[in-house]
C-alpha positions as CSV (number, residue, x, y, z in Angstrom):
1,M,80.0,71.9,113.4
2,K,83.8,72.5,113.7
3,Q,85.1,75.9,112.4
4,N,88.4,77.4,111.6
5,E,89.5,80.3,113.8
6,L,91.1,83.6,112.8
7,N,92.8,85.8,115.3
8,F,94.8,89.0,115.1
9,Y,97.8,90.2,117.2
10,T,100.3,93.1,116.8
11,Y,103.9,93.4,117.8
12,K,106.0,96.5,117.9
13,A,109.7,97.3,118.5
14,N,111.9,100.3,118.2
15,F,114.6,100.3,115.4
16,K,118.1,100.3,116.9
17,I,118.9,103.2,114.5
18,P,116.0,105.2,113.0
19,I,115.4,104.2,109.4
20,Q,115.7,107.0,106.9
21,T,114.4,106.4,103.4
22,P,113.7,108.9,100.5
23,L,110.0,108.6,101.5
24,T,110.0,108.7,105.3
25,T,111.8,108.2,108.7
26,L,110.8,105.4,110.9
27,Q,111.5,105.2,114.6
28,E,109.6,101.9,115.2
29,R,108.1,99.0,113.4
30,E,104.6,97.6,114.2
31,V,103.3,94.5,112.4
32,L,100.1,92.5,112.3
33,I,100.3,88.8,113.2
34,V,97.6,86.5,111.9
35,E,96.8,83.4,113.8
36,W,95.0,80.6,112.0
37,K,93.5,77.7,113.9
38,D,92.2,75.0,111.6
39,K,89.3,72.7,112.3
40,N,91.7,70.0,113.5
41,G,93.1,72.3,116.2
42,Q,96.4,73.0,114.5
43,T,97.8,76.6,114.7
44,Y,99.8,78.6,112.2
45,Y,101.0,82.2,112.1
46,G,101.5,84.7,109.3
47,E,103.3,88.0,109.6
48,C,101.8,90.9,107.6
49,N,104.3,93.4,106.2
50,A,101.9,96.3,106.0
51,F,102.7,99.4,108.0
52,S,100.5,101.3,110.5
53,S,99.9,104.1,107.9
54,D,99.7,104.2,104.1
55,W,103.1,106.0,103.5
56,Y,104.4,103.1,101.5
57,H,101.4,101.2,100.2
58,F,97.6,101.7,100.3
59,E,97.2,98.7,102.6
60,T,97.6,99.3,106.3
61,I,97.4,97.1,109.4
62,Q,93.8,98.1,109.8
63,T,92.7,97.6,106.2
64,V,94.4,94.1,106.1
65,K,92.5,93.1,109.2
66,E,89.2,94.3,107.6
67,A,90.0,92.5,104.3
68,L,90.9,89.2,106.1
69,Q,87.8,89.4,108.4
70,L,85.5,89.6,105.4
71,W,87.3,86.8,103.6
72,F,87.2,84.6,106.7
73,E,83.3,84.9,107.0
74,T,83.1,83.0,103.7
75,H,85.6,80.3,104.6
76,K,85.4,79.7,108.3
77,I,83.8,76.3,107.9
78,D,85.8,75.3,104.8
79,D,88.2,72.4,104.6
80,F,91.6,73.2,103.1
81,E,92.8,69.9,101.7
82,S,96.0,71.1,99.9
83,Y,98.1,74.1,99.4
84,E,96.8,74.5,95.8
85,I,93.2,74.7,97.1
86,A,94.2,77.1,99.8
87,C,96.0,79.4,97.3
88,H,92.9,79.3,95.0
89,K,90.7,80.4,97.9
90,I,93.0,83.3,98.9
91,N,93.0,84.5,95.3
92,E,89.9,86.3,96.4
93,L,92.3,88.6,98.3
94,D,94.3,89.5,95.1
95,K,93.4,93.2,95.5
96,Y,95.0,93.1,98.9
97,P,98.5,91.7,98.4
98,N,99.7,92.2,102.0
99,A,96.6,90.4,103.3
100,R,97.0,87.6,100.8
101,S,100.6,87.3,101.6
102,A,100.0,86.7,105.3
103,M,97.6,83.9,104.5
104,S,99.9,82.4,101.9
105,M,102.5,82.3,104.7
106,V,100.0,80.5,107.0
107,F,99.1,77.9,104.4
108,F,102.6,77.3,103.2
109,Q,103.5,76.2,106.7
110,K,100.4,74.0,107.0
111,F,101.3,72.0,103.9
112,H,105.1,72.1,103.7
113,K,107.9,70.8,105.9
114,L,110.2,73.7,106.9
115,D,113.9,73.2,106.8
116,D,116.9,75.2,108.0
117,V,118.0,77.9,105.6
118,E,121.3,79.6,105.2
119,V,121.8,82.5,102.7
120,D,124.2,85.4,102.0
121,Y,124.1,88.4,104.4
122,G,122.8,91.4,102.4
123,A,122.8,94.6,104.5
124,T,120.6,97.7,103.8
125,I,122.2,100.8,105.2
126,N,120.2,104.0,105.8
127,G,122.9,106.7,106.1
128,N,125.7,106.8,108.7
129,L,127.8,104.5,106.6
130,E,131.1,104.9,108.3
131,Q,129.4,104.4,111.7
132,H,127.8,101.2,110.5
133,F,131.1,99.7,109.6
134,K,132.7,100.8,112.8
135,N,129.9,98.9,114.6
136,Y,130.0,95.8,112.3
137,N,133.5,95.7,111.1
138,N,133.9,92.1,112.0
139,K,130.7,91.1,110.3
140,L,131.0,92.2,106.7
141,P,128.0,91.5,104.5
142,T,128.3,90.1,100.9
143,R,126.2,93.0,99.6
144,V,125.5,96.5,100.9
145,K,122.4,98.3,99.6
146,L,122.4,102.1,100.2
147,K,119.2,104.1,100.5
148,W,119.4,107.1,98.3
149,H,120.2,110.4,100.1
150,T,122.0,113.6,99.4
151,E,125.5,112.2,100.3
152,I,125.2,109.1,98.2
153,E,128.3,109.9,96.1
154,E,130.5,110.0,99.2
155,D,129.0,106.7,100.5
156,I,129.8,104.9,97.2
157,H,133.3,106.3,97.2
158,Y,133.8,105.2,100.8
159,L,132.7,101.6,99.9
160,T,134.8,101.4,96.8
161,D,137.9,102.7,98.7
162,H,137.6,100.7,101.9
163,Y,135.5,97.6,100.9
164,P,135.9,97.0,97.2
165,Q,135.1,93.3,97.6
166,I,131.6,94.0,98.8
167,K,128.8,94.1,96.1
168,R,127.0,97.4,95.9
169,A,123.4,98.5,95.1
170,I,121.4,101.6,95.6
171,D,117.6,101.8,96.4
172,A,116.1,105.1,95.2
173,N,112.4,104.3,96.0
174,G,111.4,106.0,92.7
175,V,112.6,109.6,93.5
176,L,115.3,110.0,90.8
177,N,115.1,112.3,87.7
178,G,117.3,113.0,84.6
179,E,119.9,114.9,86.5
180,D,120.5,112.0,88.8
181,V,121.3,109.7,85.9
182,L,124.5,111.5,85.2
183,L,125.7,110.9,88.8
184,L,124.6,107.3,88.8
185,N,126.6,106.5,85.7
186,Q,129.8,107.4,87.5
187,F,129.2,104.5,89.9
188,K,129.5,101.8,87.2
189,D,131.9,99.0,88.0
190,D,131.9,95.1,88.3
191,N,130.7,95.2,91.9
192,F,127.9,97.7,91.4
193,I,125.1,95.2,90.8
194,Y,122.0,97.3,90.3
195,I,120.0,100.5,90.9
196,E,116.7,99.6,92.6
197,Q,113.6,101.4,91.5
198,P,115.2,104.6,90.2
199,F,112.0,106.1,88.8
200,K,108.4,106.2,90.0
201,D,106.5,105.3,86.9
202,Y,106.7,103.4,83.6
203,D,107.0,106.5,81.5
204,K,110.2,107.6,83.2
205,Y,111.8,104.3,82.7
206,N,110.9,104.6,79.0
207,K,112.4,108.1,78.9
208,Y,115.7,107.5,80.8
209,R,116.5,103.8,80.1
210,E,119.0,104.5,77.3
211,Q,120.8,107.1,79.4
212,L,121.4,105.0,82.4
213,N,124.3,102.6,82.1
214,L,123.7,100.7,85.4
215,P,121.6,97.5,85.7
216,I,118.0,98.5,86.6
217,F,115.9,96.4,88.9
218,I,112.3,97.4,89.7
219,D,110.8,97.0,93.2
220,E,107.6,99.1,93.8
221,S,106.8,98.7,90.1
222,A,106.9,94.9,90.5
223,E,103.3,94.6,91.7
224,S,102.4,91.5,89.7
225,I,103.8,89.1,87.2
226,E,101.8,91.0,84.5
227,Q,103.4,94.3,85.4
228,I,106.8,92.6,85.5
229,K,106.3,91.1,82.1
230,K,105.4,94.6,80.7
231,F,108.7,96.0,81.8
232,I,110.7,93.0,80.6
233,H,109.0,92.9,77.1
234,A,109.8,96.6,76.7
235,E,113.4,95.9,77.6
236,L,113.4,98.6,80.3
237,I,114.9,96.6,83.1
238,D,117.6,94.1,83.9
239,G,116.1,92.5,86.9
240,V,113.4,92.4,89.6
241,V,113.3,92.8,93.4
242,I,110.6,90.3,94.4
243,K,108.7,91.1,97.6
244,P,106.2,88.4,98.6
245,S,104.0,91.0,100.3
246,R,103.9,93.1,97.2
247,V,103.1,90.3,94.7
248,G,100.6,88.6,97.1
249,G,102.5,85.8,98.9
250,I,105.0,83.0,98.7
251,D,103.3,81.2,95.9
252,K,103.0,84.3,93.7
253,A,106.7,85.1,94.4
254,L,107.7,81.5,93.4
255,E,105.7,82.1,90.2
256,V,107.7,85.2,89.4
257,I,110.9,83.4,90.2
258,H,110.0,80.6,87.7
259,Y,109.2,83.2,85.1
260,C,112.5,85.1,85.6
261,N,114.5,81.9,85.4
262,E,112.7,80.8,82.2
263,H,113.6,84.2,80.6
264,D,117.1,84.7,82.0
265,I,116.0,87.7,84.1
266,K,118.0,88.3,87.3
267,F,116.2,88.8,90.6
268,V,116.7,89.3,94.3
269,V,114.2,89.0,97.1
270,G,113.3,92.1,99.0
271,G,112.7,92.5,102.8
272,M,110.4,94.9,104.6
273,Y,112.1,95.6,107.9
274,E,110.5,92.4,109.0
275,F,110.7,90.3,112.1
276,G,111.8,86.6,112.3
277,L,108.6,85.0,111.0
278,S,108.5,86.9,107.8
279,G,112.3,87.0,107.6
280,Y,112.5,83.2,107.5
281,F,110.3,83.1,104.3
282,T,112.2,86.0,102.7
283,A,115.4,83.9,103.3
284,Y,113.7,80.8,102.0
285,L,112.9,82.5,98.7
286,A,116.4,84.2,98.6
287,Q,118.0,80.7,98.3
288,F,117.0,81.0,94.6
289,S,118.2,84.6,93.9
290,H,121.1,85.7,91.7
291,Y,122.6,88.2,94.1
292,P,122.5,88.5,97.8
293,S,119.1,89.6,98.9
294,D,117.7,91.7,101.8
295,I,118.8,89.2,104.4
296,T,120.1,90.3,107.8
297,P,120.4,88.6,111.2
298,S,117.5,89.2,113.7
299,D,119.4,91.7,115.8
300,Y,120.3,93.9,112.8
301,Y,117.3,96.2,113.1
302,F,115.8,95.3,116.5
303,D,116.8,94.2,119.9
304,E,113.7,92.0,120.4
305,D,111.7,89.6,118.2
306,F,108.5,87.6,118.7
307,I,110.0,84.3,117.7
308,S,112.1,82.2,120.2
309,N,114.7,81.1,117.6
310,P,115.9,84.4,115.8
311,S,118.3,84.1,112.8
312,I,122.0,84.4,113.5
313,L,125.1,85.4,111.5
314,N,127.5,82.7,110.5
315,G,130.4,84.4,108.8
316,N,128.9,86.2,105.8
317,K,125.8,84.0,105.9
318,V,122.6,84.3,107.9
319,F,121.3,81.0,109.4
320,Y,117.6,80.5,110.0
321,T,115.7,77.7,111.6
322,P,111.9,77.2,111.2
323,P,110.3,80.1,113.2
324,K,108.6,79.4,116.5
325,V,106.2,82.2,117.6
326,E,106.1,83.2,121.3
327,L,102.4,84.0,121.7
328,N,102.9,85.7,125.1
329,K,105.0,88.5,123.3
330,L,102.1,89.5,121.1
331,L,99.3,92.0,121.9
332,K,95.8,91.0,121.2
């Protein structure tokens, strides 16, 4: 009897510049690559956005592997006749959104024709702002998102003075309090488009919403469409950062996008310091976003990638072709 086949690989690369966030500092990025060989001998890959440790999310590379191995035992002889059937079967992984997202990526490729994608360049900068623009002065993004840090006020003033045409956002990763609200309100202007995940929990949004004059987008709190609806119905937010790996995959992200469009809620698509496979699908979803999303060329964070056709910068746009995985670059 023919069976499907599930294999795991990893890929690791150093960041060109260490990533500094309010939560941690990263020197390198390791990801899990899922290989699915169906009963007809066709092979597809999914890039998992979980990290090696649980600093950001309870899922890690190891726990994703374990969840997928258990799921596979139930489905290794199954036929997957359509994307809808495949999505229904991976709903068993709903408690493990990173694991489900990797399989959603696999099955999206199996049942859809992939086309070239070109979207706005949306850089995320982790400190060293002036040095960044010295290095990339001829490659200006449409949007700059700054990670919250102690010199955030100086960075905002630098952007408004030197690059007033660039849209601006701040990602706080949920670390702000009431004192920070006063500082944030000073940044309000037409090109400051949102503050991302200013507070850690729902109660703080409820407490500070009326005091904060900037558009508020949730990220870490946008775990599911049900959670997003809770924030929207309470009128606590102006928009959503949609991460496929957080909500459970491409199909779940498209469901959130549809809901946001129906209810006039702005959204962007969030990246996860990803490589070219996952990056392509982030860009695919970003085609529908209201503002520039977390989209950067393949050489922005890393010198190397495990796909043979990395994304490239074309003016202030990033151009992707359907990703082609180089298996010889992956570690079994």
